[in-house]
C-alpha positions in Angstrom: -27.1 -22.5 6.0 -23.8 -23.3 4.3 -20.4 -22.9 6.0 -19.6 -20.0 3.6 -22.8 -18.3 4.6 -22.1 -18.7 8.3 -18.6 -17.2 7.8 -20.0 -14.2 5.9 -22.7 -13.6 8.5 -20.4 -13.9 11.5 -20.6 -11.0 13.9 -17.5 -9.7 15.6 -17.1 -10.2 19.3 -18.7 -7.0 20.7 -16.8 -7.2 24.0 -13.5 -7.0 22.0 -15.0 -4.3 19.8 -15.9 -2.2 22.9 -12.5 -2.7 24.5 -10.6 -1.7 21.3 -13.0 1.2 20.7 -12.4 2.7 24.1 -8.6 2.3 23.7 -8.7 4.1 20.3 -10.9 6.9 21.7 -8.4 7.5 24.5 -5.6 7.6 22.0 -7.5 10.2 19.9 -8.2 12.3 23.0 -4.5 12.4 23.8 -3.5 13.3 20.2 -6.1 16.1 20.0 -5.0 17.5 23.4 -1.4 17.5 22.3 -2.3 19.3 19.1 -4.4 21.9 20.9 -1.5 22.7 23.2 1.0 22.9 20.3 3.1 20.2 21.8 5.7 18.4 19.8 5.7 14.7 20.8 8.5 12.3 20.2 10.9 14.7 18.5 13.2 12.6 16.4 16.6 13.6 15.0 15.8 11.6 11.9 12.9 14.1 11.1 15.3 17.0 11.5 13.2 18.6 14.2 14.9 21.8 15.4 13.8 24.9 17.2 13.5 26.4 13.7 11.0 23.8 12.5 8.6 25.6 10.1 5.4 23.8 11.1 2.1 25.7 11.3 0.1 24.6 14.3 -3.1 25.7 12.5 -2.2 23.2 9.8 -1.2 20.6 12.3 -4.5 20.8 14.0 -6.3 20.7 10.6 -4.4 17.5 9.6 -5.0 15.9 13.0 -8.7 16.7 12.8 -9.1 15.5 9.3 -7.5 12.2 10.0 -9.6 11.5 13.1 -12.7 12.8 11.5 -12.3 10.3 8.6 -11.7 7.3 10.8 -14.6 8.2 13.1 -17.0 8.6 10.2 -15.9 5.2 8.9 -16.5 3.7 12.4 -19.9 5.2 12.6 -20.8 3.5 9.3 -19.5 0.2 10.5 -21.4 0.4 13.8 -24.6 1.2 11.9 -24.1 -1.9 9.8 -23.6 -4.0 12.9 -26.7 -2.5 14.4 -28.7 -3.7 11.4 -27.1 -7.2 11.6 -27.5 -7.6 15.4 -30.0 -10.1 16.9 -32.5 -7.7 18.4 -34.5 -10.5 19.9 -31.8 -11.3 22.4 -30.0 -8.0 22.5 -30.4 -4.9 24.6 -27.1 -3.8 26.1 -25.1 -4.7 22.9 -27.6 -2.9 20.7 -27.6 0.1 23.0 -23.8 0.3 23.0 -23.6 0.1 19.2 -26.1 2.9 18.9 -24.4 5.1 21.5 -20.9 4.5 19.9 -22.2 5.2 16.4 -23.9 8.5 17.5 -20.8 9.5 19.5 -18.4 8.8 16.6 -20.5 10.8 14.1 -21.2 13.6 16.5 -17.5 14.0 17.3 -16.6 13.8 13.6 -18.9 16.6 12.7 -17.1 18.9 15.2 -13.6 18.2 13.9 -12.0 20.3 11.2 -11.8 18.9 7.6 -9.2 19.7 5.0 -11.2 20.7 1.9 -9.7 21.0 -1.6 -12.4 23.5 -2.5 -10.9 25.9 0.0 -7.5 25.6 -1.6 -9.0 26.1 -5.1 -10.9 29.1 -3.9 -7.6 30.9 -3.2 -6.5 30.6 -6.9 -8.5 33.6 -8.2 -6.8 35.8 -5.6 -3.4 35.1 -7.3 -4.5 35.6 -10.9 -4.7 39.4 -10.8 -1.1 39.5 -9.5 0.1 37.2 -12.3 -1.7 39.3 -14.9 -0.1 42.5 -13.5 3.4 41.0 -13.5 2.9 39.7 -17.1 1.7 43.2 -18.3 4.0 45.6 -16.5 7.3 43.7 -16.1 9.6 42.7 -18.9 11.4 39.4 -19.2 14.1 40.3 -16.6 11.5 41.6 -14.2 9.4 38.5 -14.6 12.4 36.3 -13.9 13.4 38.4 -10.8 9.8 38.1 -9.6 9.9 34.3 -10.0 13.3 33.9 -8.4 13.0 36.4 -5.5 9.3 36.0 -4.6 7.6 33.0 -6.2 10.2 30.3 -5.6 11.3 31.2 -2.0 7.7 31.7 -0.9 6.6 28.5 -2.7 9.4 26.6 -1.0 8.7 28.0 2.5 4.9 27.8 2.3 4.2 25.2 -0.4 6.8 22.7 0.7 8.6 23.2 4.0 5.7 24.4 6.1 3.3 21.7 4.8 6.0 19.0 5.1 7.0 19.9 8.6 3.3 20.3 9.7 2.5 16.8 8.4 5.5 15.3 10.1 4.7 17.0 13.4 1.1 15.6 13.0 2.5 12.2 12.3 4.7 12.3 15.4 1.6 13.0 17.5 0.1 9.7 16.3 3.4 7.8 16.5 6.2 9.5 18.5 8.8 7.2 17.1 7.8 7.7 13.4 11.0 9.7 12.5 13.1 6.7 13.6 10.9 3.9 12.5 10.0 5.2 9.0 13.6 4.7 8.0 13.8 1.1 9.0 13.0 -2.0 6.9 9.3 -2.8 6.7 9.6 -5.9 8.9 11.3 -3.8 11.6 8.7 -1.1 11.3 5.9 -3.7 11.9 7.4 -4.6 15.2 7.0 -1.1 16.7 3.4 -1.2 18.1 3.9 0.5 21.5 2.7 4.2 21.9 1.4 4.0 18.3 -2.1 5.3 17.5 -1.9 3.7 14.0 -1.4 0.3 15.5 -4.4 0.9 17.8 -6.5 1.8 14.7 -5.3 -1.4 13.0 -6.3 -3.4 16.0 -9.9 -2.2 15.9 -10.4 -2.0 12.2 -8.5 -5.1 11.0 -8.2 -7.5 13.9 -11.5 -6.9 15.7 -13.9 -5.6 13.1 -12.2 -7.4 10.2 -12.5 -4.3 8.0 -10.1 -2.4 5.8 -8.7 0.9 7.1 -8.2 4.0 4.9 -4.5 4.6 4.9 -3.0 8.0 5.6 -1.9 10.1 2.6 1.8 10.7 2.8 1.7 14.5 2.2 5.5 15.0 2.7 6.2 12.6 -0.2 3.8 13.9 -2.8 4.9 17.4 -2.2 7.8 16.6 -4.5 5.3 17.2 -7.3 5.6 20.9 -6.3 9.2 20.8 -7.5 8.0 19.1 -10.7 5.5 21.8 -11.4 8.0 24.6 -10.8 10.6 23.1 -13.1 8.0 22.5 -15.8 7.0 26.2 -15.4 10.6 27.4 -15.8 11.1 25.0 -18.7 8.1 26.4 -20.5 9.0 30.0 -19.9 12.6 29.6 -21.0 11.7 27.6 -24.1 9.1 30.2 -25.1 11.2 33.3 -24.4 14.6 32.2 -25.4 13.5 29.7 -28.1 15.4 26.9 -26.6 14.6 23.2 -27.1 12.1 22.0 -24.6 13.0 18.3 -24.2 16.2 18.6 -22.1 14.4 20.6 -19.4 11.5 18.2 -19.5 13.9 15.3 -18.9 15.2 17.2 -15.8 11.7 17.6 -14.5 11.0 13.9 -15.0 14.2 12.9 -13.2 13.3 15.2 -10.2 9.8 13.6 -10.1 11.3 10.1 -10.1 13.7 11.0 -7.3 10.8 12.4 -5.3 8.7 9.3 -5.9 11.3 6.8 -4.7 12.7 9.0 -1.9 12.7 7.3 1.4 11.5 3.9 2.5 7.9 2.7 2.4 6.0 3.4 5.6 4.2 0.5 7.3 2.2 2.5 9.8 -0.2 4.8 8.0 
């Protein structure tokens, strides 16, 4: 067997895998418990946490469950692969632990909530009759009042602020110092590993199992696209009704999108 083949076929140290696995499971239990209690952890001034924070704890629990479910499902797949590669002629305890850990990961993942895009899309038909009624029975002024008084405030409160705050509360459960650390240079962020579930995940996936880890989607940053859609909507309506040139408003929408894309520093812990 060549040296390259030996490296490719190298099994991780199962003692280290077990220790890192237990540490991560304990961290997950703590996060799930805090989410179930509706407990804000590590409230940071930099995240603008106030008594009026508009988080939805139903959404926080959904985001927490989705994150842990995704990682546990991936761990279950990795442990299944290690089971197939294990030396069963000499094994016993190691094989049994891999099987037990795999079954536990997958069983727990199945019981956690999952954020499904299909559920969000299923709500769209409920809005269409209202839009049709507004277009049919209200004139131009009524349509604008409906957009300015109802659509935009409700869209900002529910479509942006509530989702953003819920994500940031969820993030603080995994990393209490996130509000402070996320604003620091990347090298400084990398140094903060204490009380950090993301760092514990990295230890198991990257350092022990030598695998890649699915990074967390930064929901509070891509929500800027909501502003882009609203401005495009307004631009299209104004251009069509008032016969104004479309391109100046399109430029404004693009500028808003670019500001949202580059807003804030890159996060190391995801």
